[in-house]
N, C-alpha and C positions, 0 to 999 in steps of 0.2 A: 326540857328543852330549847324551846323556840322563849325561853324566858332567860337561856343566859347570852351575860351582856348585857342583856338593858337594866337601866338604872331602877331603880323604886318609880324616877314621875313615869317613866316610857312603859311601864305595865302596866300601871295607870290608865295611861292615854287609851292603852293596847286593850284593857278589855270592857272599860267602857263604850268607848267608839262602837266597840265587836259587837255589844250587846242594843245600845243603843240601832246599831242597824242589823243588826238577827232580829232585833221585836219588831222595828217597820215589816222589816222579809217578810218574818210570821204573818202582819199585815193583812201583806198583799195575796201570800200562798195559802193560805189558810181557807181560803172558797176554791181553790179550786178543786180538789178531792170531794165539793156536797152540794155546787152550787146549783148543776146537772139534777141534781135530786131532791133538794130541798128549797131548791124554785121554785116548784110546778106547780104554785098558788098563785104570783107573780099574775097581773094584771098583764098581758103581751107575750108570757111565755111563750115560748120558739126556742128550735136548736137552734137560729139561727142569734138570737138576740141572745142567751147562753155564752154563745162565743167571744162576741161583744162585750157582754159587759163581764167577761174573765180576761177577756185581752185591753178592755178598755184605757188603764191605767198607762198601757205601755207607749199609746198614743202624747201623749201629753208628758208622758216622758222623759220621751225620745224629743219633741221639740223644745221642753226646759231643763234636761241636765247641762247641758253647757253654756244657757245663761247663764243658772241658778251658782254654775261655781265659776264663773266674771264678776256674779254679783258680791259674793263674798271673796273676792279679793277687792273688790272695792269698798264695801260698809261690816265688815268683815264676818268671821267664817262663824262664830258659835248667832250672831242674830239670826245671820240666813239659815243656818240648823231650826234653829226655835223658831222662825214663823214657818217652815220647811215642814212639819210635823206639827204643826197649830193645823194648820190648811190639809195635810193628812186625814188628821181628827174631825177636822169639820164634812172630807171627804166621806168620812168614818161612818156618821150621823146622819148624815143625807142619803146613803146606801142603807141605813136600820133605820128611816124611816116610811121607805119608799114603799108603796104599796102594790105600785112595776113597777115589770124591770127596764125600764126607760126611768125609771127614779135611782134606781141602781146604778144603771149604766152611766147615769150624769155624777152617782156617788161617785163609784171607781178611779171616770175623768178626774174629776176634782182629788181621790188619792195624790193622782200623778202628779196633779199640778207642784207639790207636795216635793218636789226631785234634788234632792239633801246631798248623793251618794259622793259627787262630784265636789261639794264644800265637806263632809266629813272625811275623806281623803285626803285633802288638803290641811286639812285640820292636825290632823296625824302624822301629815307629813313636815307641821309646821315643828309640832311638838316633839320630833325626837329627832336623833343623830343620823346623819346622814349612812353610817358604816350597821344601823339598828332599824333602821327605815323599812328594810325587804322584810324584817323577824317582824315587824308589829302590823306591816299589811298581811303577813300573811294569816297571822292570829284573826283582823278579821274576814277576810276568805274563808278560815276554817269556821267563822262561826255563821257567815251568811249561807254553805253548807250543812250544817249543823239546822237552822235555824226549817230550811226546806224542807229536812228531812224530819224535823218534827212536827212543821206544820201537820205533814199528811196521816201522825199520832191525833194529835188537839184537834185538827179541823172539824172530821167525823166523827171524835167523840164531845165534843163541844157541841155540834149542832143537834143529835140526839137528845140533848136537854134542855138549853137554849136556844133552836131556833137558829135562822137565818139571818135575824133583826140583832138575835142574841148574841151573831159570833160576830156585826158587825159592830155591835157595841166594844165589844171584847178590845174590837181593830184600835177603837179609838182611846181606849183606856191603855194599850199597849204604846200607842202614842204619847198619850198622857206623861209616862213615866221615863221614854226618853227624854220627853222634854224637861224633868227633872233627873236624870240623869248628867243631861249636857250642861243644865246652868249648875249645878250642885257637884260634881263631880270630879269631869272633865278640867282639867286648867286651863288656865288664860293664855293665849300665844302669846308671845311680847316677840315675836317677828312671822315674818312668813318665807316660808320654804321656796328654792328659786324656783320662778313659774315653768321650767322645761320640763319637772321632771312631777309637774303637780297639776296643770291648770293646762283646759284647752287653749291655744291662743286663733283668734278667728284667723287670721294671716296666715297660716300653716295649716286651716282642714284641707285646701284645696292639694296641697302636698301629697298631705295624708291619702288623696284622693285621689294619684294618681302613682301612687309605689303596687305595683301589682301581688308585692310576698301581701301587705298588711289588707292589700283587696281582698282577700281569698280567706282570709283571718275573719277579715268584718262580714262577709258575708256568708264564713260558717257559725258565725257565734246569731246573727239575723236566720237564718234558717233552723240552726239547734234549738232556742226560743222559738219560734215557728211550729216546731216541730213538739216540742213539749207541753204548747196548749191547746194545741187543736187535737192530741192524744186525751189530754184530761177534760175536751169535752167529750167525747165521747167513750173513753173508756169506765169510769161510773154505773153507765148507765149497761154497758155490755154485760161490766159485772154482775149489777142486778139481776137482768136475764140471765145470764149462768146459773144466778141461786144465789150471790151473794147478799142476803141483803143489806143493808145501806150500815146499819147500826154498824155489821163487823167490820165496813172495806178496812179500817185502823188495822182490826188485826192481819191483814193483808201487807199493805204498803209498810209499817215500818219496816216486820222481819225483812221484806223486798229487799229494801233499803237497805240494814246491815248489811244481808247477804253479796247483795250490787256493792258495797263497798269494800268488802274484805275480794272478791274479784278483782277489784279495780287495783289494787296495790301492785299487783304482778305482773302489769300491762305498764305499770309507772316504772319498776324497777328493771325492767327492761328494759323500757328506754331510756332509763339515764346511764347503765350500765355500762351498753352497745351504742352508746350514743346516736338510737336511733327514734326518734321521736319522732320521724313523718311513718314510719312503718305502723306504732304502734299505735296513731292515730289514726288510719287508714282499719286497721284489726277494728279498735272502738266503732267507729263505724258500718264498718260489716255487723259488728254484733248487735248493733242498733237496725241495721235492715232483715236481720235475723228475726227480730223481738217484731218487730211489726206487719212483718211478713206471718207468723206465727198469732197475731191480734186478726189481723185481718181472714186467718184461713178457721182458727179455732176459737171462733167469738163465743163459742157458747161451753168450750169446755174447764173449768174454771183451772184446774191444774195445770192446765199448757196454759191458759192466762196467766197464773203465775208464773211460769218459770220465762213467759215474754216479759212480766215486769223487773224482774229481776237483771234480764239480760242487757234490756231498755238502760235502766239504770247503771250499770257496769261502765255501756258508752258515756252515757249522757256524764255520771259524773267524769271519765275519766276527760273528756274532753272539755270540759264547763272548767275544771281544776285545770289544764296544760292551755288552753287559748291564753288568757294572761299575761304568762310568763312569755309564750310565741311571739308577739303583742309587741312583750321588752327587748326580745331578743333581736325580731326585723329591723324596728324603728329606729329613724337615724338619729345620732346621738342628741339630745337635750330636747327632745318632740315628744317622747314621753306623755306625757301631760296631753299633749293636741290629738296621740292616737288611740291612747284611753278612750279621749273623747268623743272619738269617732265610732272606735269599738262602742262607748256606751250607749249609744245613740243607736247602736245598728242591733243589739241584744234588743232593746226596750220597743223597737219599732216592728222586731219580728214577735216578738209578743205580740202587740196588739193583730198586726197580720195571721199569725196564728192562730188567735181567734173568730178573726175574721172567718178564716179561710177552710176551719175547722170547721164553725161553726154552718158554714154553707154548706157544707159538703156531708153535714149527717145530716142538715133538711132534705134535703136532692138524688145522697146514695148512699145514706147509713152509714152506721161504723165502720163498715168493710172500706167505704168511703174515703174515710177520714184517713181512716192509716195505708192504706192504696196513696193516696197522695202524699200522704207524709213518705214514705216507701220513695217516692219518684224524688223530692227534693234530697233524701239523702243521697242517692247513686246521681243526684244534681251537684252535691258536696263535695263526693270520692272522685268525679270528672275531676271538681277543681285542685283537689290535694296533686292528680297526678305533676303538675303543673308548682308546686309549693319548694320551695329548695331547702337544703338541710338544715337546722339552725345550725351556726357554730359555738361554743359554748365558751364564749366571751361574759367577765364582771365589768358593773356599770357603774363609775365612782362619779362622785357629784361634789368639787373642790373649791374652797374660798381662794380668790384670785386677789393677791393684791395686787389695783392694778388702776390710774388712772385716765386713761386718755387710750382710743382706738385706735393710735401706733401699735402701744405697749401692747394690745390684748391681740394686735395681728403677731405680735413676733412673739408674744407667748404662748399661741395656740401653735406654729410653727415650730419652736423649741419641744412641746408638748408633741407635737407626731411623729418627730425622730427620737425621742427613746426606745427603746426597746419593747415589745410587746402593747406600747398602746395603737391599734386597728381605727381606730378615732377620738379626734379630737374636737373641743370647741368652746371658746373662750365668749360668754357675754359679760359688757363693760356693763350696763345697763346693770344687771345682777351682780358682776364682781363674783362671777362662780365659773368655774372649770368643766366641763359633763368629756369626759371620757370614754373610751367603752378598750376595754383593754385584756390579751391573753394570761395565759397561766406563768411568761415568762415577767411579765413589769413588775417596779420595784416600786413600789406606792414614797418609798423615801427622794428617790429621783424626779419626780413629780411634785413633791413639796416645795421641793429646794428650785425649780424654776417656778410654782406660784408664789412661791417667797410669803407661804402661808409658815402656821407653827403649831396648827393643826394635831 
């Protein structure tokens, strides 16, 4: 169904770039369910440093995500992606050869320096038509979710046979495979998609930070990944204490993730059919809060921990899938790239803070302290959603504009704004494009007539 309307080249772009993204994210995620269990022989091992090691990549990702995207605009997408994957592989090798936890932290931080997310998404946009771009992004998004689920299965299985070092070597190999895919399977772009859709514009970042609706969503993704990382500092150790040997953790994680995916679907269907995303959003947070309460209260009951993990991922999966689309709905027209830049930075910063807070809470308060701290943050997020507006069901268009000077751009924007169904309109002279947000009454042919477009 996703492939409907995609050209052969666009299908190739979607699945090759989704593979690159997925391989890299697997390399980051595989350590999460196993590091607290298999890193205990490292010099300097402590719960605090376990958390820092798990989340270290988030700090460097947060710092470099936007700059790497801007560099890809200047020097080309593929060279920046290849450099990023090479740095990621180097970080993996550094961690693989470390005999102390501090060396692993350095390796994880170096992995994060290879911040290619913005460049990959921009390349996907460059290689796809506007009307098909959403489908391609959906394929990439689904692959990220699948890679996370797969990492919960592969990480514990691989670690029991080749250990922690072997896991990092495998991560380096995955990065090299990603480089080969980029070099040989991903087509070369011949033009850049409009920046407003794909890349953060530094001058607009301050504006994104002042928007109350976007701030709520940025705070949400920060808390979501903080909680995820913190939970995985404590949860593997809790499962061992509850009687599940570390070699069998995958037998719990994977079916739990599949069960959570099944339970998530009704939330999505109800939210879409009733146009009540905000309520489903809050329901997902309450589900996560319930799961954390069970983890904190019944840490030695394996059956209840299984139930808690299913509930946790039900809420997590729904929120992770919903947040990017809400960003797109709430961001000003033509500013999606900047809005997503702040969003991604918040996400990775949350992962770093989650490792730091999770490790510190476990070291001084135990596993229950981690889950209680995570619960408090979910409550804070729940309170933030009270002021969240109900998103309006609008479509976005990015169309070529036949303009040569600023007066004609202003006139065209004014004409577009008067068209039936147009909620927002912006024309950018430098990019020769028009950004539109429209409702169901919009007639695309009328807009193209104003733009002088023959698409």
